Each structure stands twice: as C-alpha cells, then as structure tokens.
N, C-alpha and C positions, 0 to 999 in steps of 0.2 A: 219665416224667421225675420224678425226685425234686426237690421244691422245699422251701424252708424255710418256717417259720411266718410269717416276715416277708413273704414273697411272697404268701401267702394273705391276710394282713391288707391288704396294698397293693391286691390285686385286689378285695377286698370294699369297701374305701373308694372305689375307682373305679367299681364296678358298682352298689352299693346306693344309688342316687340317687333323690330324689323327682322325679316328673314329672307334670304335669297334662295329660291327653289322650294319645292314641296317639302314640308317639315319632317316627314318620316325618313326619306333618304338623307336629308341634312342631319338628322339625329344620328344616323349610322356613320356619316362622315365625321361628325363631331366626336363620337366615341373612338373612331379610328385615329383621328387627329391627336387625341389625348394619348392614346396608346403609342402612336408613332413618335410623338414628341419625347416620351419617356424612353423609347427604344433608341432614339437618335438616328433613325433611318427607316427605309422601307423593309418590312419583315421578309424573312426567308420562307415562313409559313404563316398562314392566317386561318383562324377558325372563327366563324360567326354563328351565334345562337340567337334566334329572334322568335317573338310570339307570332301567332298566325296573322294578327292584324297588321303587323309590320310587313309580312310577306304580301298581304293584300294591297297595302298602300304604297309599296315600292315597286312592285312588279312591272307596271306599265308606264310610269312617269319618267320623263327625261331629266337627268341630273344636270344642273347647269355647269358650265365651264368644263364639260367633258367631251365636247364635240359631238353631242347627240346620243350619248350612251344612256341606257336605262337599266334599272334593276339593282338588286342588293350588291352584287359584285362591283358594279360601277361606282356606287356611292362609297363603299368601303375603300376601294382602290383610291378614289379621289381624296378621301380624308387622310389616308396614309401618305400620299404624295404631298398634300398641302401642309399638313402638320401645323395648323394654326388654331388650336382649340380656344385661344383667348378671344377669337372673333365670334364665338357662340354660334347662333343660327345663321351667321354670315361667314361660316368657316370656309366656304368655297368662293367667296367674293373676290379675293385677291389672287386667284390662280394665274400664274404667268403663262405665256405661250409655251415655254419650255416644259413647264409642269403639265400643261394640257397634253402635250405630245407624250410625256411619260405616262400619264393616266391612260391614254389610248393604247400605249404599248403594253403596259402591265395588266390591263383589263383582261387580257387573254390568258394570264397566268392562273394556275389552279388555286382555289381556296375552298375550304370546307364550309358549307352553309347548311344549317339544320334548324328544324323547328324546335322551340324550347318546350320543355315539360313544365315550366314554371306556370303558376296560375294567373300571372299578370296578363291583362289585355295589352299593355305596353311594356315590352321587355326587350332589351338588347344587351348582348354581351359580345364584345369584340376582343379577340385574343391574337396577339402577334408574337413571333419569336425571331430574334436576330442575334447572331453571335453568342448563343448560349443564354441569352436573357429572354424571359417571357413576361409579357405584360398583358393583363386582362382588365378591361374597363366595362363596368355594368351600368346601364341606365334603366330606370324604372319610372313608370307613371307619367312622366312628361319629358319633353324632348331634350332638355339640357340637364336633367336631374341625375347626375352621376352619383350613384349610391355606394359603389364599391370599386376599389382599384387594388389589384394584386400584382406584385412583382416577384417572380420566381416562387410563386405559391404563398408568399407572405402578404397578408392584408396590410397595405400602407394607408388606406383610407376606407372608412365605412361610416355612412350616415343615412338612416332611413332605408336600409337595405332589407325590405320586407315586401311581401306581395301587396299589390294595389288594393286587393279586397279588404285589407286591414285599414286603409285610409278612407275616411268618411268626410264628405263636405256637407255643410249645412246649406239648405235652400233658402234663398232670399224671398221676401214678399215683393211681388211685382208692383203692387200699389205703392210700396215704399220707394221703389226705384223711380217710378214716375214722379213722385213728389220731390225726390232728391234731384232728379234731372232738371226740374223746373226751378229749383231754388238754391242749390249748393254753389259755393264759390268755385269759379272755374280756374283760378290762378294756377293751381298745381297740375290740373289735367289738360289745360289748353294746349301746351306744347305736344303732349301725346296725341291729342285729337288732330292737331294741324299736321303732324308728321303722318298720321294715318291717312288723312285726306290727300296730302300731296303725293305720297308714295303710291297709293292705290289708284289714284287718277292717272298718274304717270304711266303705270303699266297698262292701264285700260287704253290710254292713247296709243301705246305701242301695239297692243292687241288689235286695235282697229286699223293701224297703219300697216302692220306686217301680215304675213301669211302663216299664222300660227295655228297648228292643229287642224281642227275641223272648222275653224273660223265661224263659230257660232255667233259671236258678237256682230261680225260684219253681216251675216245672213239675217240676223234679227233686225238690225238697223235698217235694212232695205224696206221693211214694212212701212215705216213712217219716221224718218229721221227727226221730225219736229215734235213728235208726241213724247212728252216726258216719261210716260209709262213705258213706251218702247225704248227710249234712250236709257232709262234706268236698267232695264233688263239687258240691253245690248252692251252697254259700257261695262257692267259687272261681268257679263259673260266673256267679253273681250279680254278683260284682265286675267281671267282664268285660262282662256285660250293660250295666252302668252306664258303664263306661269307654269302650266302643266306641260309645256313643250319646250322648256329649257331657257326661257328668257332670263337674262342676267340682271334684271332690275329687281330691287327688293320690294317686298310686300309687308305691310304691318299686319300681323296676325291677331286673331282673337280666339281664345279657347284652344290654343295650340295649332290653329289652322289658318293658312293664308286665304283659302277660299272663303272661310267664314269671315275673316277680316275684310275681304273685298265685298262680300254680300251685305255685311252690316253697314258699310260706309258709303260705297259708290252711289247706290240709289238715293240715299238721303241727300247727298250733295247735289245730285242731278235735280231732284225735286226742289231743293232750296233755291237753286238758280232759276228754275222755271217759275216758282212762286214769287220771286223777288224778295226772299226772306232776308232779314237782317243777319249779319254775321253771327251775333250771339245766339240767335234762334237756331241757326244751323248747327252750331257747336253743341247746344243743349239737346237738339234732336239726335245728333250723332252720339252724344253721351248716353242718351236713353237707349239707343239701338245697341250699343256695346254692352251696357249693363244687362239688358234683357237677353241678349245672346249668351252672355256668361251665365246668367241665372238659369236659362233653359237647359244649358249643357251640364249644370251641376249634378243633376240627377241621372244623366246619361253616361257620363264619363268621356274621356278624350276620344276613344275609338270604339265603334260598334258597327252593327249592320244597319244602323239608322243614319241617314244622310245628314251630316252636320249643317248643310246649307239651309235646312228647314228652320233650325233655331235662329240662324242669322237672318233668314228671310222674315221671320216673325219680328226680329229686332228692328229691321229696316222699316217694316210696316208700322211698327209703333212710333218710330222716329218721324216718318212721313205724316202719320196722323197728328203728331204733336205740331209739326209745321203747319198743318192745315187747320189747327185750332180746335181739335177734338178735346173733349173733357177727359178727365182721368178714367171715368167709368167706360167711356166709349173706346179709349185706347185698350183697356183690358178686354173689351169685346173683340177688338181687332185681333188681338193675340190669340184668344180662344178660337175664333173663326179660322185663323190661319193654321193653327195646329190641327184643326179638324180637316182642313182641305189637303194639306201636303205631308202629313205624317206618314204616309205610305211609301215615301221615297226611300229606296234602299241605297246603301253605300256598297259599291262593288270596287272599291279602291280608287286611287288617284290616277286620273287619265283624262283624255280630251273631253269625254262626255260629262265631266264635272261642270263644264261651262254651261251645258244645256240644263243640268239639274239646278244650277244657280238661277238661271233664267226662269225656270218653272217655280222655284221657291219664291222668287220675287213676285211673279204673277199671282201665286196663291195669296201672298200678303196684300197685294193690290186689290184682288177680288174681295178679300176679307174686309178691307177698308171700304170698298164700294157698298158692301152689304150693310155696314154700320151707317153709312151715309143715308141709306134707304130704310133705316130703322129695322134691319133684319139681323138676326144672329142665331147661331145654332144653340139649342137648349140642352140643359143637362139631361143626359140619357140618350142623346143623339150619338150613337156609337161611343167613342171614347170621351166625349165631352162631359165634363163634370160641372158642379155648381159654380165654381169660381175659376178664374184663370190660373191661380196657383195650383188648384186641385187638378186641372187639366194638364198642366205642365208636369205635375208629379205622376200622373197616370202615364203620360208619354215616357217619362224617365223609367218607370217600372217596365213598360213594354220593351223599351230599347235596351236597357241594361240586363234584364232578366229573360224576358220572353223571346228575345231575338238571338240568344246565344247559339241555338242550333241553326237558325237561319244564317248566321255569320259563318259557321263551319261549312254549311252547304254552299254558300257563295264562294268561299275560298276553294272548296273541292272542285267546283265547276270551272273556276278561273285556272286552276292548275291542271285539270284533266278535262279538256273540252268535251262536250256532249257530242256524240256521233249517232245519227239515226239511220 
C-alpha cells in the first residue's frame, strides 16, 4: 500500500514513545493505576483477567521500581500503589521509596488472576473494589488503549471496545518507505529520533556497566570490542539485559516493544559512528529502520509466537545498508534475506534471553547485508521467500498471525507447566 509522508509521521509519533520497563507489565500497571485513581486508594479485593500472551510476556520479567519482583501480581500491585495513570507507559517511573516498600508488602496479598476467554491477543481487565465501590478498566489491542471503564457496573467510558480481530491495519510498500526515508523533511520527526537514540544508548551503557540478567551484551563484547558488527550486537543486547531485569531507565519503544525499539536503533547508531556518517545520514537511516520495523509488524500484530526482534533486526539491517550506500533495490534484498534467515525465532515471553535473541536478529541482518555485498540473495521459492520484499513480509505476517496460533498456545503451556522427562 502506498502511503503519504503524513501517515508515516503520524505513525512515528504514535509508536516512538518512552516507556520504563517491559511494556506488558507496564500495561497492567497502567490499568491498575487508572482503576486505583478512581477508587482513591488500594483495593480490598482485586480481579485480573488477561489474554494468554499477557501471561507469557509478564511471567518472567522484573517489574521496575518493585525491588526485583516479577509477574502479573507485582505489576498490578505496583500500579494500584502508584496510581499515576497520567504518566502512561512511565506509570512506575516516579515510585517513591515508601511506595516501593508498600508494593513489596502488598505483593503477598491475594488477588484473583485468570486467563480471559476474549478472542483478543492483547487483552487486560483489572477490577478493584474499595469501600463498596468497584472499578473495572479494560485495555485492548495496545498498551495504553483503555477501551472501557465501569464503575459499580455502570459503563462510564467506552471507545473501540471490540476484539482485536475486528481491527485491520494496511500494509505499507517497503520501497515507498525507503524513498521517504531518503527524501522526507525531518523537522517533525527529528526530536522523536534523537530521543530514541539518546534513551536507548543510555540504557545500553548501563547494561554494559552493570551486572544485569545474563549479561549477554558484556559476553558478546568480549569477542572484539572494536568490531562494529560485534558492538552493534553487544550494545543492543546490553540494553535488553538491563531492561528485562528491572533497570529504571526509559526506553523508546517501536511497535509497542522496548526490545524492538532498541534493536531498530542501537545498531544503526553504532554503525553510523563506525562509518563516520554525517548526522543527517544517521537520522535518515534510523528513520528507515523504524519505518521498516513498523511495516513488518503490521501483518503480524503486537503479540504472537513470532519474535518481534526479527522485524526490528530487519529494520536495522535496512538502516545500516542505507548508511553504507546501498541502492533501494539492494536494501529490499537485505530485508528479504534477513527474513529468510531469522524468521524461525520464537517468542517465549519477556525475560533475560530476549537479549540473546536481539543479538541473533542483528547478526541475521548483518549476514543478509553481507550477502548482498557479494551479489547473493535468496530467490523466490526458497522456503518462505517470495518474489518481492513486500510479498515476503506478507507471507511472514500470515505465518506469524495465523499459522503460529497453536504454537503460541503450546509455548505458554510449557512455560506454565514445565516438561518433566
């Protein structure tokens, strides 16, 4: 689909948002914060209803500003204690020491958590009762999209409260994205891009400095700290190391994901520095990376059994190819190659190993780029590869959104009920 530059700018303004912590637990905290604000205090009883993908993406990740707690209960408790829904995806950023103590104390209190029967991939409903008043807040489709609020059974707000399957997004032409990234005026998007670079590099530095999670970034950097290909993988992984393990620095997200925001941005900046690229060239390469990431996710949806870092890795590969002077046609080949290489990566929720998957996605993109440098590319009919990059992206979208539904269920079953042999 051909879109105008205004649509791209609108999408970037919607997508490039700062968030502190993994976005799924933060969405739970956001819903709880809105309910808690309306209740005026911490509930006497709490009921949480979530889709299976929320279970998957919240189970193992540490919620920031909770003193190392993880899981649905920790996220909901933190939101009800903080009660700052106006902060959006930074709802837990201003938690005070006293509030942190309260979160840890209340986290042991009982609450009902159940899997939703709603068809949405992304569904959250948080209900709290205090002093005879009950408030229920529903979120669908994406992290801050409150679609329904009930107070004592009366609907006081309702907008777009329907299953995600009824919401359809158009797919963009990747060739159009490349042309737009080369030529569009940057005035409106430059502040968004600079915030993305600054925030995501800052948490990458923290990831390399601290002892976060499995320290994938540090381990990767040991291979050769001067090689930009190693640095690109290591810095991006380090940012995820920190983010998945409770770091309180914000990340600028893409497609609802901080890990995708990191993967789309950090490698481009690292290569821009290594190549001595001009400032505008780096901005345009990052613009392309973000647009490609968004485009590839359009056919997949926010959450699935398909690892979102793959889409962002393809985006960063396209941005690096632009920095290295590739033609439009060659950039399209890089994207197709990268999809062929890394589309087998599964999403088994948010946790420390996301850093390693980010590293592998970037490596796949860099291999795809090297292939094109050597006049090689996968041809139509090689597995899922189609005649054009757009068609290959559409094929991946169908596999991820339709073909991997049962895979997603099985992943969650294994996560919740470990296999014993």
